[in-house]
C-alpha positions in Angstrom: -8.2 -21.3 -9.7 -9.7 -17.9 -10.4 -8.5 -14.9 -8.5 -10.0 -11.5 -8.9 -7.9 -8.5 -8.1 -9.5 -5.0 -7.7 -6.9 -2.3 -8.4 -4.8 -4.9 -10.3 -3.5 -2.3 -12.8 -2.0 -0.1 -10.0 1.4 -0.2 -8.4 0.8 -2.7 -5.6 -2.0 -4.6 -7.4 0.1 -5.2 -10.6 2.9 -6.8 -8.5 0.3 -9.0 -6.8 -1.0 -10.0 -10.2 2.6 -10.9 -11.3 3.0 -13.3 -8.2 -0.4 -14.9 -8.9 0.5 -15.5 -12.5 3.9 -17.0 -11.5 2.1 -19.4 -9.2 -0.3 -20.5 -12.0 -3.5 -18.8 -10.9 -6.1 -17.6 -13.4 -6.3 -13.9 -12.8 -9.1 -11.5 -13.5 -8.7 -7.7 -12.9 -11.5 -5.2 -12.4 -10.5 -2.1 -14.3 -12.2 1.2 -15.1 -12.8 2.3 -18.7 -10.2 5.1 -18.1 -7.6 2.9 -16.3 -4.0 3.0 -17.2 -3.3 -0.6 -18.2 0.5 -0.4 -18.9 1.5 -2.7 -16.0 -0.9 -5.4 -17.3 0.1 -5.3 -21.0 1.0 -8.6 -22.6 0.1 -10.5 -19.5 -2.4 -13.4 -19.5 -5.0 -11.5 -17.5 -8.7 -11.2 -18.1 -9.9 -7.6 -17.8 -13.4 -6.9 -16.5 -14.5 -3.3 -17.1 -16.3 -1.7 -14.2 -15.5 -0.2 -10.8 -15.9 -0.6 -7.1 -18.9 1.7 -7.4 -20.7 -0.4 -10.0 -22.5 -3.3 -8.3 -23.3 -5.1 -11.6 -19.7 -5.1 -12.8 -18.5 -6.4 -9.4 -21.0 -9.3 -9.6 -19.8 -10.1 -13.1 -16.2 -10.0 -12.0 -16.7 -12.2 -8.9 -18.7 -15.0 -10.6 -16.9 -18.3 -10.1 -14.0 -16.6 -8.2 -12.3 -18.7 -5.5 -10.2 -15.8 -4.3 -10.7 -12.0 -4.2 -7.9 -9.6 -3.4 -9.3 -6.1 -2.8 -6.5 -3.6 -3.5 -8.5 -0.7 -5.1 -8.9 2.5 -3.1 -7.7 6.1 -2.7 -4.3 7.2 -1.4 -4.9 10.8 -2.4 -8.0 12.9 -2.1 -9.2 16.4 -1.4 -11.0 15.7 1.8 -12.2 13.0 4.2 -15.5 12.6 2.4 -13.6 11.6 -0.8 -11.4 9.2 1.2 -14.4 7.6 2.8 -16.1 7.1 -0.5 -13.0 5.5 -2.1 -12.0 3.3 0.9 -15.0 2.7 3.1 -17.9 2.8 0.6 -15.9 1.1 -2.1 -15.1 -1.7 0.3 -18.8 -2.0 1.3 -19.7 -2.4 -2.4 -17.0 -5.0 -3.0 -18.1 -7.1 0.1 -21.7 -6.9 -0.9 -21.0 -8.4 -4.2 -18.6 -11.0 -2.8 -21.3 -12.2 -0.3 -23.4 -13.3 -3.3 -20.8 -16.0 -3.9 -19.9 -16.8 -0.3 -20.4 -20.6 -1.0 -17.5 -20.7 -3.5 -15.1 -18.0 -2.2 -12.1 -19.6 -0.4 -10.6 -16.3 0.8 -11.2 -12.6 0.6 -8.0 -10.6 1.2 -8.5 -6.9 2.1 -5.4 -4.6 1.6 -5.6 -2.0 4.4 -2.7 0.2 5.6 -0.6 0.9 8.7 -2.2 4.3 8.6 -5.4 2.8 9.7 -3.8 2.2 13.1 -1.6 5.3 13.4 2.1 5.7 14.4 3.9 3.8 17.1 4.9 5.5 20.3 8.6 4.3 20.6 11.3 2.2 18.9 10.7 -0.4 21.6 7.0 -0.6 21.0 6.2 -1.2 17.3 2.6 -1.6 16.3 1.2 -5.1 16.3 -2.2 -6.4 15.6 -3.4 -5.7 19.1 -2.6 -2.0 19.0 -5.7 0.1 19.4 -6.7 2.2 16.4 -5.6 5.8 16.5 -5.4 7.1 12.9 -4.1 10.7 12.6 -5.2 11.6 9.1 -8.4 11.4 7.0 -6.7 8.7 4.9 -6.0 6.6 8.0 -9.5 7.2 9.3 -11.0 5.9 6.0 -8.8 2.8 6.0 -9.8 2.2 9.6 -13.5 2.6 8.6 -12.9 0.1 5.8 -11.5 -2.4 8.2 -14.6 -2.0 10.5 -16.7 -2.8 7.4 -14.6 -5.9 6.7 -14.9 -7.2 10.2 -18.7 -7.1 10.0 -18.5 -9.7 7.2 -16.0 -12.0 8.8 -18.8 -14.3 10.1 -20.0 -14.8 6.5 -16.8 -14.9 4.5 -13.2 -16.3 5.0 -11.5 -12.9 5.2 -7.8 -11.9 5.9 -6.7 -8.3 6.3 -3.2 -7.2 5.3 -1.7 -3.9 6.6 1.4 -2.7 4.7 3.6 0.2 5.8 5.2 2.5 3.3 5.8 0.6 0.0 8.4 1.2 -2.6 9.7 -0.5 -5.7 9.5 -0.7 -9.5 6.5 1.2 -11.0 6.0 3.4 -8.0 5.6 7.1 -8.8 4.7 8.3 -5.3 8.2 8.0 -3.8 10.0 8.9 -7.1 10.6 12.5 -5.9 12.8 11.2 -3.1 15.0 9.3 -5.5 15.2 12.3 -7.8 16.2 14.5 -4.9 19.0 12.2 -3.9 20.1 11.9 -7.5 20.5 15.7 -7.4 23.0 15.4 -4.5 20.5 16.3 -1.7 19.6 14.0 1.2 16.5 15.5 2.8 15.8 14.7 6.5 12.6 15.7 8.3 13.2 17.5 11.6 16.2 17.2 13.9 15.5 13.8 15.4 15.6 10.3 13.7 12.4 9.2 12.0 12.1 5.4 12.0 10.0 3.5 9.5 9.0 0.1 8.5 9.4 -0.1 4.7 8.6 -2.9 2.3 9.6 -3.6 -1.2 6.5 -4.2 -3.3 7.7 -7.7 -4.3 7.9 -8.8 -0.7 4.4 -7.3 -0.1 3.0 -9.1 -3.1 4.5 -12.5 -2.1 3.3 -12.0 1.5 -0.2 -11.1 0.4 -0.5 -14.3 -1.7 0.9 -16.4 1.1 -1.7 -14.9 3.4 -4.4 -15.7 0.8 -3.3 -19.3 0.5 -2.8 -20.1 4.2 -5.6 -21.8 6.3 -4.2 -20.1 9.4 -5.1 -16.6 8.4 -8.9 -16.6 8.1 -10.5 -14.0 10.3 -7.2 -12.4 11.2 -5.2 -9.2 10.4 -1.5 -9.0 9.6 1.2 -6.4 9.2 3.3 -7.4 6.2 6.4 -5.4 6.3 10.2 -5.3 6.6 11.6 -7.2 9.5 14.0 -4.3 10.2 13.3 -0.7 11.1 15.1 2.0 9.1 15.8 5.7 9.7 15.7 8.2 6.9 19.4 9.0 7.2 20.2 5.3 6.6 17.7 5.2 3.6 19.2 8.4 2.1 22.8 7.2 2.5 22.1 3.8 0.9 20.2 5.5 -1.9 23.2 7.9 -2.5 25.6 4.9 -2.4 23.5 3.0 -5.0 23.3 6.0 -7.3 26.9 6.8 -6.8 26.2 10.3 -5.5 27.8 12.4 -2.8 24.9 14.2 -1.0 24.5 17.2 1.1 22.3 16.5 4.1 19.4 18.9 4.3 17.5 19.0 7.6 14.0 20.4 7.2 12.3 21.7 10.4 8.8 20.4 11.0 7.4 23.9 10.7 8.8 24.3 7.2 7.4 20.8 6.2 3.9 21.7 7.4 4.1 25.1 5.6 5.1 23.5 2.4 2.4 20.9 2.8 -0.2 23.7 3.3 1.0 25.5 0.2 0.9 22.3 -1.9 -2.6 21.6 -0.7 -3.7 25.1 -1.5 -2.5 25.1 -5.0 -3.7 21.5 -5.4 -7.3 22.9 -5.2 -6.8 24.3 -8.6 -5.6 21.1 -10.1 -7.6 18.3 -11.8 -6.0 15.8 -9.4 -5.6 16.0 -5.6 -2.0 16.7 -4.5 0.0 13.8 -3.3 1.7 16.1 -0.7 -0.8 18.0 1.4 -1.3 19.1 5.1 -2.3 15.6 6.2 0.7 14.0 4.5 2.9 16.5 6.3 1.4 15.3 9.6 2.3 11.8 8.5 6.0 12.4 7.7 6.8 14.3 10.9 5.9 11.4 13.1 8.9 9.6 14.7 7.8 6.0 14.6 6.0 4.4 11.7 7.0 0.9 12.6 5.3 -2.4 13.0 6.0 -6.0 14.0 5.7 -8.9 11.5 5.8 -11.5 14.3 2.3 -12.9 13.6 2.8 -13.1 9.9 6.1 -15.0 10.5 4.3 -17.4 12.9 1.1 -18.1 11.0 2.3 -18.4 7.4 6.1 -18.2 7.5 6.4 -14.7 6.0 9.9 -13.5 5.6 11.5 -10.3 4.2 13.5 -11.5 1.2 14.7 -8.2 -0.3 17.1 -6.2 1.8 16.9 -2.4 1.8 20.0 -2.0 -0.4 18.8 -4.6 -2.8 15.4 -3.1 -3.0 16.8 0.4 -3.6 19.1 -0.9 -6.3 16.3 -2.8 -8.1 14.1 0.3 -7.9 16.7 2.8 -9.2 17.7 0.4 -12.0 14.1 0.3 -13.0 13.7 4.1 -12.8 16.7 4.5 -15.0 15.7 1.9 -17.5 12.3 3.6 -17.9 13.8 7.1 -18.0 12.1 8.1 -14.8 15.4 9.0 -13.2 
């Protein structure tokens, strides 16, 4: 069975590709001419050159597809307009092409984000699929806008939406700086109160995404796919230090300092060819107290389970970083 993955050469997308190949699917990936293909090298994947802004290439990629997993989008941009183009407009284009083959597509899976909804209000009230949208950043607003677009097509296509929280694991460069900091004997903590997060290893996210794709119970529904536990950053830092065999000094960084550094990073990022990963909006994200969600519906509808513990996931990630000389 043919599955097309947009963004299949990226961090999350490439792990979804791995799970699909393990399960015997025929996998096609839509990739740009300039895409870094290192995570797809030597894998039995058909590459279709194009982009989510090129209607013709989308139509070619989706021909005869039974499943589409839409991962491609922007996680870093200079402003809300760029985020909207990458996440909302790109999704509109992908859906428009997919609708041409609605008679043969068995499932369209859209990868959204917890950021589309916004943070939770307390440890006792994690986000669930009924929580009203209240995104706090342009990235979150663009992922919310993309979900609105997806919902307009649910009457015409069998669609499932997956919302991951923060994702970590092998091949990830976005969270690498945290591991590098702990490796240098520093355990950074944001603010003076605990910050709680749902956190998922990329392998669990990939398995959960494919399970959602395969299940008949998920059509027309949205799911958080995440860890079953909530973690605070002190716990994450201590476990990382343990795995790395480091003794760390805990460094508590006040919110004001975080936001100042975020503003400075954003300012100098204006002179770079790529938008900064850490900017003012990212600063707003990381000072929130509760980025947590419930996986109750995913467990109920398609038997999703977290299989990789936090310590196991950190160990796998750091081992990979070391093997690839990233750490």
